[in-house]
BALOBA-1460 file (C-alpha; in Angstrom, 3 decimals):
// residues 333
<rec num="1" residu="x" x="24.064" y="-4.086" z="18.144"/>
<rec num="2" residu="x" x="22.447" y="-3.638" z="21.536"/>
<rec num="3" residu="x" x="19.287" y="-2.221" z="19.906"/>
<rec num="4" residu="x" x="19.041" y="-5.225" z="17.560"/>
<rec num="5" residu="x" x="19.450" y="-7.595" z="20.495"/>
<rec num="6" residu="x" x="16.744" y="-5.702" z="22.384"/>
<rec num="7" residu="x" x="14.443" y="-6.114" z="19.360"/>
<rec num="8" residu="x" x="14.845" y="-9.895" z="19.497"/>
<rec num="9" residu="x" x="14.179" y="-9.986" z="23.246"/>
<rec num="10" residu="x" x="11.194" y="-7.693" z="22.741"/>
<rec num="11" residu="x" x="9.898" y="-10.015" z="19.994"/>
<rec num="12" residu="x" x="10.146" y="-13.125" z="22.189"/>
<rec num="13" residu="x" x="8.590" y="-11.546" z="25.289"/>
<rec num="14" residu="x" x="5.810" y="-9.771" z="23.373"/>
<rec num="15" residu="x" x="5.001" y="-12.934" z="21.425"/>
<rec num="16" residu="x" x="4.732" y="-14.999" z="24.601"/>
<rec num="17" residu="x" x="2.554" y="-12.490" z="26.443"/>
<rec num="18" residu="x" x="0.430" y="-11.694" z="23.397"/>
<rec num="19" residu="x" x="-0.112" y="-15.371" z="22.675"/>
<rec num="20" residu="x" x="-1.324" y="-16.057" z="26.224"/>
<rec num="21" residu="x" x="-3.754" y="-13.133" z="26.058"/>
<rec num="22" residu="x" x="-5.004" y="-14.027" z="22.561"/>
<rec num="23" residu="x" x="-5.491" y="-17.698" z="23.482"/>
<rec num="24" residu="x" x="-7.395" y="-16.625" z="26.595"/>
<rec num="25" residu="x" x="-9.701" y="-14.407" z="24.514"/>
<rec num="26" residu="x" x="-10.251" y="-17.223" z="22.013"/>
<rec num="27" residu="x" x="-11.047" y="-19.606" z="24.876"/>
<rec num="28" residu="x" x="-13.559" y="-17.155" z="26.331"/>
<rec num="29" residu="x" x="-15.262" y="-16.722" z="22.947"/>
<rec num="30" residu="x" x="-15.533" y="-20.498" z="22.570"/>
<rec num="31" residu="x" x="-16.864" y="-20.775" z="26.127"/>
<rec num="32" residu="x" x="-19.621" y="-18.327" z="25.216"/>
<rec num="33" residu="x" x="-20.744" y="-20.548" z="22.323"/>
<rec num="34" residu="x" x="-21.529" y="-23.268" z="24.909"/>
<rec num="35" residu="x" x="-23.036" y="-20.952" z="27.506"/>
<rec num="36" residu="x" x="-26.774" y="-21.222" z="28.149"/>
<rec num="37" residu="x" x="-28.855" y="-18.552" z="29.892"/>
<rec num="38" residu="x" x="-29.324" y="-19.367" z="33.563"/>
<rec num="39" residu="x" x="-26.088" y="-21.377" z="33.852"/>
<rec num="40" residu="x" x="-22.670" y="-20.390" z="35.167"/>
<rec num="41" residu="x" x="-19.784" y="-19.828" z="32.790"/>
<rec num="42" residu="x" x="-17.053" y="-22.455" z="33.044"/>
<rec num="43" residu="x" x="-14.167" y="-20.175" z="32.119"/>
<rec num="44" residu="x" x="-11.104" y="-22.380" z="31.730"/>
<rec num="45" residu="x" x="-11.237" y="-25.023" z="29.011"/>
<rec num="46" residu="x" x="-7.871" y="-26.582" z="28.190"/>
<rec num="47" residu="x" x="-8.955" y="-27.724" z="24.724"/>
<rec num="48" residu="x" x="-10.153" y="-24.258" z="23.742"/>
<rec num="49" residu="x" x="-6.996" y="-22.684" z="25.165"/>
<rec num="50" residu="x" x="-4.678" y="-24.967" z="23.172"/>
<rec num="51" residu="x" x="-6.678" y="-24.386" z="20.004"/>
<rec num="52" residu="x" x="-6.479" y="-20.680" z="20.731"/>
<rec num="53" residu="x" x="-2.690" y="-20.881" z="20.853"/>
<rec num="54" residu="x" x="-2.611" y="-22.411" z="17.377"/>
<rec num="55" residu="x" x="-5.212" y="-20.059" z="15.908"/>
<rec num="56" residu="x" x="-3.731" y="-16.893" z="17.379"/>
<rec num="57" residu="x" x="-0.034" y="-17.627" z="16.815"/>
<rec num="58" residu="x" x="0.283" y="-16.350" z="13.188"/>
<rec num="59" residu="x" x="-1.669" y="-13.201" z="14.048"/>
<rec num="60" residu="x" x="0.302" y="-12.605" z="17.234"/>
<rec num="61" residu="x" x="3.722" y="-12.903" z="15.613"/>
<rec num="62" residu="x" x="2.601" y="-10.703" z="12.695"/>
<rec num="63" residu="x" x="1.436" y="-7.977" z="15.081"/>
<rec num="64" residu="x" x="4.626" y="-8.278" z="17.127"/>
<rec num="65" residu="x" x="6.715" y="-7.911" z="13.964"/>
<rec num="66" residu="x" x="4.782" y="-4.714" z="13.327"/>
<rec num="67" residu="x" x="5.588" y="-3.559" z="16.847"/>
<rec num="68" residu="x" x="9.288" y="-4.148" z="16.191"/>
<rec num="69" residu="x" x="8.956" y="-1.630" z="13.351"/>
<rec num="70" residu="x" x="7.382" y="0.844" z="15.793"/>
<rec num="71" residu="x" x="10.287" y="0.103" z="18.138"/>
<rec num="72" residu="x" x="12.642" y="1.128" z="15.343"/>
<rec num="73" residu="x" x="10.661" y="4.315" z="14.684"/>
<rec num="74" residu="x" x="11.249" y="5.339" z="18.278"/>
<rec num="75" residu="x" x="14.883" y="4.172" z="18.512"/>
<rec num="76" residu="x" x="16.512" y="5.440" z="15.323"/>
<rec num="77" residu="x" x="20.081" y="4.418" z="16.037"/>
<rec num="78" residu="x" x="21.869" y="1.358" z="14.576"/>
<rec num="79" residu="x" x="19.787" y="1.244" z="11.385"/>
<rec num="80" residu="x" x="21.578" y="-1.677" z="9.729"/>
<rec num="81" residu="x" x="21.644" y="-3.841" z="12.847"/>
<rec num="82" residu="x" x="17.927" y="-3.272" z="13.401"/>
<rec num="83" residu="x" x="17.163" y="-4.045" z="9.753"/>
<rec num="84" residu="x" x="19.201" y="-7.236" z="10.011"/>
<rec num="85" residu="x" x="17.362" y="-8.233" z="13.192"/>
<rec num="86" residu="x" x="14.001" y="-7.527" z="11.508"/>
<rec num="87" residu="x" x="14.881" y="-9.658" z="8.468"/>
<rec num="88" residu="x" x="16.075" y="-12.456" z="10.763"/>
<rec num="89" residu="x" x="12.847" y="-12.359" z="12.789"/>
<rec num="90" residu="x" x="10.682" y="-12.373" z="9.650"/>
<rec num="91" residu="x" x="12.569" y="-15.370" z="8.244"/>
<rec num="92" residu="x" x="12.441" y="-17.182" z="11.599"/>
<rec num="93" residu="x" x="8.712" y="-16.540" z="11.881"/>
<rec num="94" residu="x" x="7.541" y="-17.607" z="8.427"/>
<rec num="95" residu="x" x="10.101" y="-20.272" z="7.514"/>
<rec num="96" residu="x" x="10.183" y="-21.969" z="10.905"/>
<rec num="97" residu="x" x="7.732" y="-20.944" z="13.630"/>
<rec num="98" residu="x" x="4.487" y="-20.671" z="11.620"/>
<rec num="99" residu="x" x="5.043" y="-23.999" z="9.751"/>
<rec num="100" residu="x" x="5.806" y="-25.674" z="13.093"/>
<rec num="101" residu="x" x="2.575" y="-24.194" z="14.456"/>
<rec num="102" residu="x" x="0.588" y="-25.643" z="11.539"/>
<rec num="103" residu="x" x="2.162" y="-29.074" z="12.037"/>
<rec num="104" residu="x" x="1.468" y="-29.067" z="15.777"/>
<rec num="105" residu="x" x="-2.108" y="-27.960" z="15.167"/>
<rec num="106" residu="x" x="-2.711" y="-30.769" z="12.695"/>
<rec num="107" residu="x" x="-1.138" y="-33.298" z="15.051"/>
<rec num="108" residu="x" x="-3.275" y="-32.062" z="17.952"/>
<rec num="109" residu="x" x="-6.500" y="-32.205" z="15.959"/>
<rec num="110" residu="x" x="-5.697" y="-35.732" z="14.736"/>
<rec num="111" residu="x" x="-5.151" y="-36.959" z="18.308"/>
<rec num="112" residu="x" x="-8.063" y="-35.060" z="19.836"/>
<rec num="113" residu="x" x="-11.063" y="-37.377" z="19.999"/>
<rec num="114" residu="x" x="-13.333" y="-35.493" z="22.419"/>
<rec num="115" residu="x" x="-15.679" y="-32.881" z="21.020"/>
<rec num="116" residu="x" x="-17.188" y="-29.982" z="22.934"/>
<rec num="117" residu="x" x="-20.900" y="-30.562" z="22.423"/>
<rec num="118" residu="x" x="-23.450" y="-27.777" z="22.577"/>
<rec num="119" residu="x" x="-25.520" y="-27.792" z="25.733"/>
<rec num="120" residu="x" x="-29.283" y="-28.152" z="25.926"/>
<rec num="121" residu="x" x="-31.289" y="-24.968" z="26.199"/>
<rec num="122" residu="x" x="-32.657" y="-24.003" z="29.599"/>
<rec num="123" residu="x" x="-36.371" y="-23.532" z="30.153"/>
<rec num="124" residu="x" x="-38.109" y="-20.369" z="31.292"/>
<rec num="125" residu="x" x="-36.597" y="-17.905" z="28.778"/>
<rec num="126" residu="x" x="-37.975" y="-16.196" z="25.659"/>
<rec num="127" residu="x" x="-35.640" y="-16.684" z="22.685"/>
<rec num="128" residu="x" x="-36.059" y="-14.789" z="19.378"/>
<rec num="129" residu="x" x="-35.390" y="-17.094" z="16.422"/>
<rec num="130" residu="x" x="-36.806" y="-18.130" z="13.020"/>
<rec num="131" residu="x" x="-39.011" y="-15.091" z="12.603"/>
<rec num="132" residu="x" x="-40.618" y="-15.450" z="16.007"/>
<rec num="133" residu="x" x="-40.019" y="-16.149" z="19.680"/>
<rec num="134" residu="x" x="-39.573" y="-19.553" z="21.314"/>
<rec num="135" residu="x" x="-40.525" y="-20.224" z="24.924"/>
<rec num="136" residu="x" x="-39.470" y="-23.595" z="26.325"/>
<rec num="137" residu="x" x="-41.505" y="-24.635" z="29.350"/>
<rec num="138" residu="x" x="-39.657" y="-27.975" z="29.663"/>
<rec num="139" residu="x" x="-36.439" y="-29.373" z="28.224"/>
<rec num="140" residu="x" x="-35.533" y="-32.989" z="28.972"/>
<rec num="141" residu="x" x="-32.082" y="-34.577" z="28.964"/>
<rec num="142" residu="x" x="-32.850" y="-36.440" z="25.735"/>
<rec num="143" residu="x" x="-33.398" y="-33.119" z="23.930"/>
<rec num="144" residu="x" x="-37.200" y="-33.277" z="23.825"/>
<rec num="145" residu="x" x="-39.018" y="-30.071" z="24.752"/>
<rec num="146" residu="x" x="-42.437" y="-28.515" z="25.283"/>
<rec num="147" residu="x" x="-43.307" y="-24.892" z="24.810"/>
<rec num="148" residu="x" x="-44.722" y="-22.122" z="22.655"/>
<rec num="149" residu="x" x="-43.726" y="-20.409" z="19.431"/>
<rec num="150" residu="x" x="-44.976" y="-16.842" z="18.925"/>
<rec num="151" residu="x" x="-45.082" y="-16.133" z="15.198"/>
<rec num="152" residu="x" x="-44.002" y="-12.552" z="14.449"/>
<rec num="153" residu="x" x="-43.381" y="-12.818" z="10.695"/>
<rec num="154" residu="x" x="-46.146" y="-15.085" z="9.441"/>
<rec num="155" residu="x" x="-43.895" y="-18.083" z="8.940"/>
<rec num="156" residu="x" x="-46.613" y="-20.416" z="10.233"/>
<rec num="157" residu="x" x="-49.236" y="-18.827" z="7.988"/>
<rec num="158" residu="x" x="-50.551" y="-16.148" z="10.343"/>
<rec num="159" residu="x" x="-48.504" y="-13.408" z="11.975"/>
<rec num="160" residu="x" x="-49.202" y="-13.075" z="15.683"/>
<rec num="161" residu="x" x="-50.353" y="-16.656" z="16.121"/>
<rec num="162" residu="x" x="-49.167" y="-18.798" z="19.009"/>
<rec num="163" residu="x" x="-48.216" y="-22.393" z="18.231"/>
<rec num="164" residu="x" x="-47.780" y="-24.999" z="20.978"/>
<rec num="165" residu="x" x="-45.352" y="-27.872" z="20.521"/>
<rec num="166" residu="x" x="-44.860" y="-31.080" z="22.518"/>
<rec num="167" residu="x" x="-41.958" y="-33.555" z="22.631"/>
<rec num="168" residu="x" x="-40.166" y="-31.679" z="19.872"/>
<rec num="169" residu="x" x="-36.428" y="-31.917" z="19.408"/>
<rec num="170" residu="x" x="-34.612" y="-28.771" z="20.468"/>
<rec num="171" residu="x" x="-32.084" y="-29.216" z="17.644"/>
<rec num="172" residu="x" x="-34.916" y="-29.275" z="15.087"/>
<rec num="173" residu="x" x="-36.474" y="-26.112" z="16.496"/>
<rec num="174" residu="x" x="-33.242" y="-24.230" z="16.948"/>
<rec num="175" residu="x" x="-29.800" y="-24.862" z="15.511"/>
<rec num="176" residu="x" x="-26.855" y="-22.487" z="15.300"/>
<rec num="177" residu="x" x="-23.244" y="-21.814" z="16.206"/>
<rec num="178" residu="x" x="-24.191" y="-20.731" z="19.732"/>
<rec num="179" residu="x" x="-25.962" y="-22.993" z="22.187"/>
<rec num="180" residu="x" x="-28.260" y="-20.121" z="23.146"/>
<rec num="181" residu="x" x="-29.522" y="-17.272" z="20.948"/>
<rec num="182" residu="x" x="-29.704" y="-15.008" z="23.996"/>
<rec num="183" residu="x" x="-25.924" y="-15.320" z="24.422"/>
<rec num="184" residu="x" x="-25.378" y="-14.894" z="20.685"/>
<rec num="185" residu="x" x="-27.305" y="-11.635" z="20.572"/>
<rec num="186" residu="x" x="-25.497" y="-10.226" z="23.614"/>
<rec num="187" residu="x" x="-21.935" y="-10.974" z="22.427"/>
<rec num="188" residu="x" x="-22.455" y="-10.165" z="18.740"/>
<rec num="189" residu="x" x="-19.289" y="-8.468" z="17.474"/>
<rec num="190" residu="x" x="-19.443" y="-4.983" z="15.936"/>
<rec num="191" residu="x" x="-18.503" y="-4.584" z="12.273"/>
<rec num="192" residu="x" x="-15.242" y="-2.834" z="13.146"/>
<rec num="193" residu="x" x="-14.010" y="-6.071" z="14.787"/>
<rec num="194" residu="x" x="-15.837" y="-8.563" z="12.571"/>
<rec num="195" residu="x" x="-14.253" y="-7.410" z="9.304"/>
<rec num="196" residu="x" x="-10.597" y="-7.721" z="10.475"/>
<rec num="197" residu="x" x="-11.371" y="-11.156" z="11.919"/>
<rec num="198" residu="x" x="-12.889" y="-12.263" z="8.606"/>
<rec num="199" residu="x" x="-9.832" y="-11.009" z="6.737"/>
<rec num="200" residu="x" x="-7.504" y="-12.853" z="9.115"/>
<rec num="201" residu="x" x="-9.595" y="-16.034" z="8.965"/>
<rec num="202" residu="x" x="-9.445" y="-16.077" z="5.160"/>
<rec num="203" residu="x" x="-5.707" y="-15.402" z="5.035"/>
<rec num="204" residu="x" x="-4.823" y="-17.997" z="7.672"/>
<rec num="205" residu="x" x="-7.003" y="-20.660" z="6.043"/>
<rec num="206" residu="x" x="-5.186" y="-20.139" z="2.755"/>
<rec num="207" residu="x" x="-1.851" y="-20.116" z="4.563"/>
<rec num="208" residu="x" x="-2.638" y="-23.447" z="6.209"/>
<rec num="209" residu="x" x="-3.852" y="-24.873" z="2.904"/>
<rec num="210" residu="x" x="-0.683" y="-23.677" z="1.174"/>
<rec num="211" residu="x" x="1.523" y="-25.328" z="3.799"/>
<rec num="212" residu="x" x="-0.386" y="-28.613" z="3.560"/>
<rec num="213" residu="x" x="-0.022" y="-28.544" z="-0.249"/>
<rec num="214" residu="x" x="3.777" y="-28.590" z="-0.135"/>
<rec num="215" residu="x" x="6.783" y="-26.306" z="-0.192"/>
<rec num="216" residu="x" x="6.047" y="-24.899" z="-3.635"/>
<rec num="217" residu="x" x="2.616" y="-23.711" z="-2.592"/>
<rec num="218" residu="x" x="4.020" y="-22.365" z="0.687"/>
<rec num="219" residu="x" x="6.689" y="-20.355" z="-1.111"/>
<rec num="220" residu="x" x="3.926" y="-18.993" z="-3.328"/>
<rec num="221" residu="x" x="2.022" y="-17.842" z="-0.242"/>
<rec num="222" residu="x" x="5.179" y="-16.278" z="1.185"/>
<rec num="223" residu="x" x="4.991" y="-13.692" z="-1.598"/>
<rec num="224" residu="x" x="2.230" y="-12.156" z="0.544"/>
<rec num="225" residu="x" x="4.538" y="-12.224" z="3.565"/>
<rec num="226" residu="x" x="7.282" y="-10.578" z="1.509"/>
<rec num="227" residu="x" x="4.946" y="-7.733" z="0.557"/>
<rec num="228" residu="x" x="3.705" y="-7.440" z="4.126"/>
<rec num="229" residu="x" x="7.176" y="-7.316" z="5.668"/>
<rec num="230" residu="x" x="8.306" y="-4.656" z="3.168"/>
<rec num="231" residu="x" x="6.214" y="-2.044" z="5.004"/>
<rec num="232" residu="x" x="9.294" y="-1.403" z="7.140"/>
<rec num="233" residu="x" x="10.483" y="0.863" z="4.309"/>
<rec num="234" residu="x" x="7.863" y="3.414" z="5.431"/>
<rec num="235" residu="x" x="9.294" y="3.825" z="8.926"/>
<rec num="236" residu="x" x="11.274" y="6.976" z="8.022"/>
<rec num="237" residu="x" x="9.061" y="8.630" z="5.421"/>
<rec num="238" residu="x" x="8.312" y="11.600" z="7.655"/>
<rec num="239" residu="x" x="9.915" y="13.548" z="10.462"/>
<rec num="240" residu="x" x="6.837" y="12.819" z="12.584"/>
<rec num="241" residu="x" x="6.933" y="9.430" z="14.266"/>
<rec num="242" residu="x" x="3.143" y="9.161" z="14.479"/>
<rec num="243" residu="x" x="2.811" y="9.675" z="10.729"/>
<rec num="244" residu="x" x="5.441" y="6.986" z="10.140"/>
<rec num="245" residu="x" x="3.573" y="4.530" z="12.374"/>
<rec num="246" residu="x" x="0.243" y="5.275" z="10.683"/>
<rec num="247" residu="x" x="1.858" y="4.890" z="7.251"/>
<rec num="248" residu="x" x="3.198" y="1.463" z="8.171"/>
<rec num="249" residu="x" x="-0.213" y="0.377" z="9.469"/>
<rec num="250" residu="x" x="-2.049" y="1.726" z="6.417"/>
<rec num="251" residu="x" x="0.243" y="0.046" z="3.887"/>
<rec num="252" residu="x" x="0.105" y="-3.260" z="5.795"/>
<rec num="253" residu="x" x="-3.699" y="-3.030" z="5.768"/>
<rec num="254" residu="x" x="-3.713" y="-2.452" z="2.010"/>
<rec num="255" residu="x" x="-1.554" y="-5.541" z="1.422"/>
<rec num="256" residu="x" x="-3.864" y="-7.683" z="3.561"/>
<rec num="257" residu="x" x="-7.006" y="-6.346" z="1.867"/>
<rec num="258" residu="x" x="-5.617" y="-6.967" z="-1.630"/>
<rec num="259" residu="x" x="-4.834" y="-10.598" z="-0.801"/>
<rec num="260" residu="x" x="-8.162" y="-11.056" z="0.976"/>
<rec num="261" residu="x" x="-10.044" y="-9.613" z="-2.012"/>
<rec num="262" residu="x" x="-8.172" y="-11.932" z="-4.356"/>
<rec num="263" residu="x" x="-8.990" y="-15.050" z="-2.349"/>
<rec num="264" residu="x" x="-12.645" y="-13.987" z="-2.047"/>
<rec num="265" residu="x" x="-12.917" y="-13.336" z="-5.776"/>
<rec num="266" residu="x" x="-13.543" y="-9.605" z="-5.456"/>
<rec num="267" residu="x" x="-10.691" y="-8.852" z="-7.878"/>
<rec num="268" residu="x" x="-9.309" y="-10.715" z="-10.916"/>
<rec num="269" residu="x" x="-12.059" y="-13.347" z="-10.624"/>
<rec num="270" residu="x" x="-12.628" y="-13.752" z="-14.380"/>
<rec num="271" residu="x" x="-8.895" y="-13.892" z="-15.049"/>
<rec num="272" residu="x" x="-8.450" y="-16.700" z="-12.504"/>
<rec num="273" residu="x" x="-11.346" y="-18.684" z="-14.012"/>
<rec num="274" residu="x" x="-10.051" y="-18.323" z="-17.570"/>
<rec num="275" residu="x" x="-6.551" y="-19.301" z="-16.457"/>
<rec num="276" residu="x" x="-7.764" y="-22.494" z="-14.781"/>
<rec num="277" residu="x" x="-9.884" y="-23.409" z="-17.809"/>
<rec num="278" residu="x" x="-6.929" y="-22.857" z="-20.118"/>
<rec num="279" residu="x" x="-4.647" y="-24.945" z="-17.898"/>
<rec num="280" residu="x" x="-7.076" y="-27.869" z="-17.858"/>
<rec num="281" residu="x" x="-7.584" y="-27.703" z="-21.633"/>
<rec num="282" residu="x" x="-3.888" y="-28.099" z="-22.484"/>
<rec num="283" residu="x" x="-2.863" y="-31.538" z="-23.703"/>
<rec num="284" residu="x" x="-0.687" y="-33.167" z="-21.034"/>
<rec num="285" residu="x" x="2.925" y="-34.096" z="-21.637"/>
<rec num="286" residu="x" x="5.944" y="-34.451" z="-19.380"/>
<rec num="287" residu="x" x="6.872" y="-30.775" z="-19.472"/>
<rec num="288" residu="x" x="3.291" y="-29.573" z="-19.189"/>
<rec num="289" residu="x" x="2.611" y="-31.910" z="-16.265"/>
<rec num="290" residu="x" x="5.384" y="-30.204" z="-14.355"/>
<rec num="291" residu="x" x="3.986" y="-26.737" z="-15.147"/>
<rec num="292" residu="x" x="0.466" y="-27.819" z="-14.208"/>
<rec num="293" residu="x" x="1.733" y="-29.246" z="-10.938"/>
<rec num="294" residu="x" x="3.334" y="-25.901" z="-10.130"/>
<rec num="295" residu="x" x="0.280" y="-23.806" z="-10.939"/>
<rec num="296" residu="x" x="-2.330" y="-26.130" z="-9.469"/>
<rec num="297" residu="x" x="-0.781" y="-25.798" z="-6.009"/>
<rec num="298" residu="x" x="-0.218" y="-22.053" z="-6.130"/>
<rec num="299" residu="x" x="-1.687" y="-18.767" z="-7.308"/>
<rec num="300" residu="x" x="0.742" y="-17.420" z="-9.928"/>
<rec num="301" residu="x" x="-1.326" y="-14.286" z="-10.526"/>
<rec num="302" residu="x" x="-1.358" y="-13.496" z="-6.810"/>
<rec num="303" residu="x" x="2.393" y="-14.060" z="-6.644"/>
<rec num="304" residu="x" x="2.866" y="-11.462" z="-9.397"/>
<rec num="305" residu="x" x="0.564" y="-9.029" z="-7.560"/>
<rec num="306" residu="x" x="2.440" y="-9.489" z="-4.291"/>
<rec num="307" residu="x" x="5.825" y="-9.097" z="-5.947"/>
<rec num="308" residu="x" x="4.563" y="-5.899" z="-7.553"/>
<rec num="309" residu="x" x="3.347" y="-4.673" z="-4.170"/>
<rec num="310" residu="x" x="6.699" y="-5.566" z="-2.619"/>
<rec num="311" residu="x" x="8.651" y="-3.623" z="-5.264"/>
<rec num="312" residu="x" x="6.247" y="-0.669" z="-5.205"/>
<rec num="313" residu="x" x="6.250" y="-0.386" z="-1.398"/>
<rec num="314" residu="x" x="10.018" y="-0.775" z="-1.148"/>
<rec num="315" residu="x" x="10.806" y="1.769" z="-3.851"/>
<rec num="316" residu="x" x="8.176" y="4.207" z="-2.560"/>
<rec num="317" residu="x" x="9.521" y="4.009" z="0.971"/>
<rec num="318" residu="x" x="13.109" y="4.528" z="-0.152"/>
<rec num="319" residu="x" x="12.192" y="7.474" z="-2.406"/>
<rec num="320" residu="x" x="10.179" y="9.134" z="0.356"/>
<rec num="321" residu="x" x="13.113" y="8.681" z="2.746"/>
<rec num="322" residu="x" x="15.544" y="10.197" z="0.220"/>
<rec num="323" residu="x" x="13.151" y="13.089" z="-0.419"/>
<rec num="324" residu="x" x="12.827" y="13.762" z="3.320"/>
<rec num="325" residu="x" x="16.595" y="13.537" z="3.843"/>
<rec num="326" residu="x" x="17.234" y="15.907" z="0.924"/>
<rec num="327" residu="x" x="14.757" y="18.485" z="2.219"/>
<rec num="328" residu="x" x="16.217" y="18.234" z="5.704"/>
<rec num="329" residu="x" x="19.724" y="18.779" z="4.349"/>
<rec num="330" residu="x" x="18.635" y="21.781" z="2.279"/>
<rec num="331" residu="x" x="16.862" y="23.263" z="5.304"/>
<rec num="332" residu="x" x="20.089" y="23.074" z="7.340"/>
<rec num="333" residu="x" x="22.049" y="24.820" z="4.580"/>
C-alpha cells in the first residue's frame, strides 16, 4: 500500500516539475521564432509559457505514467496495489485531467486577443533565402527596406547576378515561421528530435479534435490510450530490469507509430477511403443516421486496430511473465 501511495505522490510531483520544464522549453522555442539577429532575447513571455503548459501537459503526463512503470520495475513488491494505482492514474489522466486541459486551452485561446507579431528584420546581415542571399542595408518601421539580393540559383534569370531593391516590403521578400532565417538555421532541430515531435503533434491534434467532437469520438480515441497503457504488462518479461524498461519503451513506441501512420494515411488509406464512400452512399433512415453519426465522429477501423494491439500486448506480456516464472521455478528445482 505504501508503494502505491508513493507512486501517486511521484506522479504528482514529477508531473508538476516536468510541466514547468516543458513549458519553459516551449516558451524558449517560441521566443526564438521572434528573435532577430543583433537583438537581445526577451526570455520570459507569459503567453508562450501558458500555451506551453497546455501543449506539454498530455505529453508530460504520458511520460510520467511511463516513469511510474519504471518505478514498479525497480520496486517489485505490492504488485496488485501498484497495478491498482497505475490504473487509477491512467483513468484520472485521460478521463479527467487531459479533457480539463483541452477545455482550459480552448477557453484561454478564445479570451486571448493579443497576438505575438513577428519582428522586423535588422539591417547589416547576410541572410540566405529563396535561392540566394539577402542583404538589407535599411529597414524602416513601416516594413519598407533597401538592399541587395545575390542570386545563387538563377531564380532571377542569371546565377551570380546582384539585384538591388528599394522600398520593398520585407514580408514580400521574406516570409516564414521564424522572424529571422539566421536564427532558424542555427536552431534547426535534428531529425532524431523532429520525428518524435511530429508524431506527438499529430496525435495531440487528433486527440483535441476527438474531444471537441463529443464523448463518442473521445472514447474512440481512448482506444489508443488503452493500447498505450497496456505496455505495463511488459514490466516483468525478463529478469533484467534494463531489458524490461527497454521493452516497455519499444512497445509504447510501436503503438504511437501505428496510430501516427494511420492518421497520416501511411497504412489502411484505401480502406478508409472506401469506407467513407460507402457510408455516404447509403440511403439515410433513422437507424442509419445513428450509425453514420457514430462513425463520422470516430475511426472505427483504428479502434479495432488499437483493441487488437491492447489484447496482443496484454497477452504477450502475461505469457512472457509466465514463461519467465516457469523457467525460474525449474531452475530452482
